[in-house]
Chimera marker file (.cmm) of the C-alpha trace (Angstrom):
<marker_set name="trace">
<marker id="1" x="53.441" y="4.254" z="-21.984" r="1" g="1" b="0" radius="0.5"/>
<marker id="2" x="51.372" y="3.791" z="-19.018" r="1" g="1" b="0" radius="0.5"/>
<marker id="3" x="47.913" y="2.981" z="-18.388" r="1" g="1" b="0" radius="0.5"/>
<marker id="4" x="45.141" y="4.538" z="-15.756" r="1" g="1" b="0" radius="0.5"/>
<marker id="5" x="43.558" y="1.783" z="-13.840" r="1" g="1" b="0" radius="0.5"/>
<marker id="6" x="40.577" y="2.568" z="-11.441" r="1" g="1" b="0" radius="0.5"/>
<marker id="7" x="40.317" y="0.049" z="-9.116" r="1" g="1" b="0" radius="0.5"/>
<marker id="8" x="36.531" y="-0.219" z="-8.490" r="1" g="1" b="0" radius="0.5"/>
<marker id="9" x="36.004" y="-1.862" z="-5.707" r="1" g="1" b="0" radius="0.5"/>
<marker id="10" x="38.604" y="0.295" z="-3.606" r="1" g="1" b="0" radius="0.5"/>
<marker id="11" x="38.126" y="3.452" z="-5.167" r="1" g="1" b="0" radius="0.5"/>
<marker id="12" x="41.680" y="4.736" z="-6.054" r="1" g="1" b="0" radius="0.5"/>
<marker id="13" x="43.533" y="5.077" z="-9.464" r="1" g="1" b="0" radius="0.5"/>
<marker id="14" x="47.121" y="3.156" z="-10.195" r="1" g="1" b="0" radius="0.5"/>
<marker id="15" x="49.117" y="3.368" z="-12.852" r="1" g="1" b="0" radius="0.5"/>
<marker id="16" x="50.746" y="0.613" z="-14.458" r="1" g="1" b="0" radius="0.5"/>
<marker id="17" x="53.246" y="-0.233" z="-17.496" r="1" g="1" b="0" radius="0.5"/>
<marker id="18" x="54.091" y="-4.141" z="-18.683" r="1" g="1" b="0" radius="0.5"/>
<marker id="19" x="51.505" y="-5.157" z="-16.275" r="1" g="1" b="0" radius="0.5"/>
<marker id="20" x="54.099" y="-3.327" z="-13.346" r="1" g="1" b="0" radius="0.5"/>
<marker id="21" x="52.179" y="-1.083" z="-10.276" r="1" g="1" b="0" radius="0.5"/>
<marker id="22" x="54.168" y="2.139" z="-11.096" r="1" g="1" b="0" radius="0.5"/>
<marker id="23" x="55.682" y="4.366" z="-8.428" r="1" g="1" b="0" radius="0.5"/>
<marker id="24" x="55.794" y="8.176" z="-9.237" r="1" g="1" b="0" radius="0.5"/>
<marker id="25" x="57.292" y="10.473" z="-6.603" r="1" g="1" b="0" radius="0.5"/>
<marker id="26" x="56.898" y="8.162" z="-4.064" r="1" g="1" b="0" radius="0.5"/>
<marker id="27" x="53.099" y="7.214" z="-4.280" r="1" g="1" b="0" radius="0.5"/>
<marker id="28" x="51.488" y="4.099" z="-5.815" r="1" g="1" b="0" radius="0.5"/>
<marker id="29" x="47.847" y="4.646" z="-5.864" r="1" g="1" b="0" radius="0.5"/>
<marker id="30" x="45.369" y="8.355" z="-6.176" r="1" g="1" b="0" radius="0.5"/>
<marker id="31" x="42.227" y="10.010" z="-5.211" r="1" g="1" b="0" radius="0.5"/>
<marker id="32" x="41.410" y="10.511" z="-8.769" r="1" g="1" b="0" radius="0.5"/>
<marker id="33" x="42.628" y="9.789" z="-12.689" r="1" g="1" b="0" radius="0.5"/>
<marker id="34" x="43.481" y="13.876" z="-12.890" r="1" g="1" b="0" radius="0.5"/>
<marker id="35" x="46.203" y="13.467" z="-9.948" r="1" g="1" b="0" radius="0.5"/>
<marker id="36" x="47.746" y="10.372" z="-11.408" r="1" g="1" b="0" radius="0.5"/>
<marker id="37" x="47.968" y="12.111" z="-14.879" r="1" g="1" b="0" radius="0.5"/>
<marker id="38" x="49.834" y="15.136" z="-12.881" r="1" g="1" b="0" radius="0.5"/>
<marker id="39" x="52.351" y="12.728" z="-11.530" r="1" g="1" b="0" radius="0.5"/>
<marker id="40" x="53.145" y="11.225" z="-15.037" r="1" g="1" b="0" radius="0.5"/>
<marker id="41" x="53.335" y="14.523" z="-16.272" r="1" g="1" b="0" radius="0.5"/>
<marker id="42" x="55.616" y="15.683" z="-13.575" r="1" g="1" b="0" radius="0.5"/>
<marker id="43" x="57.558" y="12.452" z="-14.165" r="1" g="1" b="0" radius="0.5"/>
<marker id="44" x="57.597" y="13.404" z="-18.122" r="1" g="1" b="0" radius="0.5"/>
<marker id="45" x="55.843" y="10.035" z="-18.471" r="1" g="1" b="0" radius="0.5"/>
<marker id="46" x="53.115" y="9.326" z="-21.133" r="1" g="1" b="0" radius="0.5"/>
<marker id="47" x="49.628" y="7.840" z="-20.249" r="1" g="1" b="0" radius="0.5"/>
<marker id="48" x="47.298" y="5.999" z="-22.593" r="1" g="1" b="0" radius="0.5"/>
<marker id="49" x="44.016" y="8.700" z="-23.225" r="1" g="1" b="0" radius="0.5"/>
<marker id="50" x="41.379" y="6.021" z="-21.324" r="1" g="1" b="0" radius="0.5"/>
<marker id="51" x="40.820" y="5.257" z="-18.175" r="1" g="1" b="0" radius="0.5"/>
<marker id="52" x="40.312" y="1.587" z="-17.482" r="1" g="1" b="0" radius="0.5"/>
<marker id="53" x="37.991" y="0.748" z="-14.613" r="1" g="1" b="0" radius="0.5"/>
<marker id="54" x="37.825" y="-2.621" z="-12.626" r="1" g="1" b="0" radius="0.5"/>
<marker id="55" x="34.282" y="-3.720" z="-11.456" r="1" g="1" b="0" radius="0.5"/>
<marker id="56" x="33.666" y="-6.524" z="-9.250" r="1" g="1" b="0" radius="0.5"/>
<link id1="1" id2="2" r="1" g="1" b="0" radius="0.2"/>
<link id1="2" id2="3" r="1" g="1" b="0" radius="0.2"/>
<link id1="3" id2="4" r="1" g="1" b="0" radius="0.2"/>
<link id1="4" id2="5" r="1" g="1" b="0" radius="0.2"/>
<link id1="5" id2="6" r="1" g="1" b="0" radius="0.2"/>
<link id1="6" id2="7" r="1" g="1" b="0" radius="0.2"/>
<link id1="7" id2="8" r="1" g="1" b="0" radius="0.2"/>
<link id1="8" id2="9" r="1" g="1" b="0" radius="0.2"/>
<link id1="9" id2="10" r="1" g="1" b="0" radius="0.2"/>
<link id1="10" id2="11" r="1" g="1" b="0" radius="0.2"/>
<link id1="11" id2="12" r="1" g="1" b="0" radius="0.2"/>
<link id1="12" id2="13" r="1" g="1" b="0" radius="0.2"/>
<link id1="13" id2="14" r="1" g="1" b="0" radius="0.2"/>
<link id1="14" id2="15" r="1" g="1" b="0" radius="0.2"/>
<link id1="15" id2="16" r="1" g="1" b="0" radius="0.2"/>
<link id1="16" id2="17" r="1" g="1" b="0" radius="0.2"/>
<link id1="17" id2="18" r="1" g="1" b="0" radius="0.2"/>
<link id1="18" id2="19" r="1" g="1" b="0" radius="0.2"/>
<link id1="19" id2="20" r="1" g="1" b="0" radius="0.2"/>
<link id1="20" id2="21" r="1" g="1" b="0" radius="0.2"/>
<link id1="21" id2="22" r="1" g="1" b="0" radius="0.2"/>
<link id1="22" id2="23" r="1" g="1" b="0" radius="0.2"/>
<link id1="23" id2="24" r="1" g="1" b="0" radius="0.2"/>
<link id1="24" id2="25" r="1" g="1" b="0" radius="0.2"/>
<link id1="25" id2="26" r="1" g="1" b="0" radius="0.2"/>
<link id1="26" id2="27" r="1" g="1" b="0" radius="0.2"/>
<link id1="27" id2="28" r="1" g="1" b="0" radius="0.2"/>
<link id1="28" id2="29" r="1" g="1" b="0" radius="0.2"/>
<link id1="29" id2="30" r="1" g="1" b="0" radius="0.2"/>
<link id1="30" id2="31" r="1" g="1" b="0" radius="0.2"/>
<link id1="31" id2="32" r="1" g="1" b="0" radius="0.2"/>
<link id1="32" id2="33" r="1" g="1" b="0" radius="0.2"/>
<link id1="33" id2="34" r="1" g="1" b="0" radius="0.2"/>
<link id1="34" id2="35" r="1" g="1" b="0" radius="0.2"/>
<link id1="35" id2="36" r="1" g="1" b="0" radius="0.2"/>
<link id1="36" id2="37" r="1" g="1" b="0" radius="0.2"/>
<link id1="37" id2="38" r="1" g="1" b="0" radius="0.2"/>
<link id1="38" id2="39" r="1" g="1" b="0" radius="0.2"/>
<link id1="39" id2="40" r="1" g="1" b="0" radius="0.2"/>
<link id1="40" id2="41" r="1" g="1" b="0" radius="0.2"/>
<link id1="41" id2="42" r="1" g="1" b="0" radius="0.2"/>
<link id1="42" id2="43" r="1" g="1" b="0" radius="0.2"/>
<link id1="43" id2="44" r="1" g="1" b="0" radius="0.2"/>
<link id1="44" id2="45" r="1" g="1" b="0" radius="0.2"/>
<link id1="45" id2="46" r="1" g="1" b="0" radius="0.2"/>
<link id1="46" id2="47" r="1" g="1" b="0" radius="0.2"/>
<link id1="47" id2="48" r="1" g="1" b="0" radius="0.2"/>
<link id1="48" id2="49" r="1" g="1" b="0" radius="0.2"/>
<link id1="49" id2="50" r="1" g="1" b="0" radius="0.2"/>
<link id1="50" id2="51" r="1" g="1" b="0" radius="0.2"/>
<link id1="51" id2="52" r="1" g="1" b="0" radius="0.2"/>
<link id1="52" id2="53" r="1" g="1" b="0" radius="0.2"/>
<link id1="53" id2="54" r="1" g="1" b="0" radius="0.2"/>
<link id1="54" id2="55" r="1" g="1" b="0" radius="0.2"/>
<link id1="55" id2="56" r="1" g="1" b="0" radius="0.2"/>
</marker_set>
């Protein structure tokens, strides 16, 4: 399962599995959690339901 993380300071979203940044469809960051979920769905990969938010 992939975890979606909102990098609070930069405002981008990423997908992480086992501590490793994922590259999906040639991208490693997105503007919204929904875009990450779409990329994961297109690759037939599952995501954790909750989005992890980082704050400075």
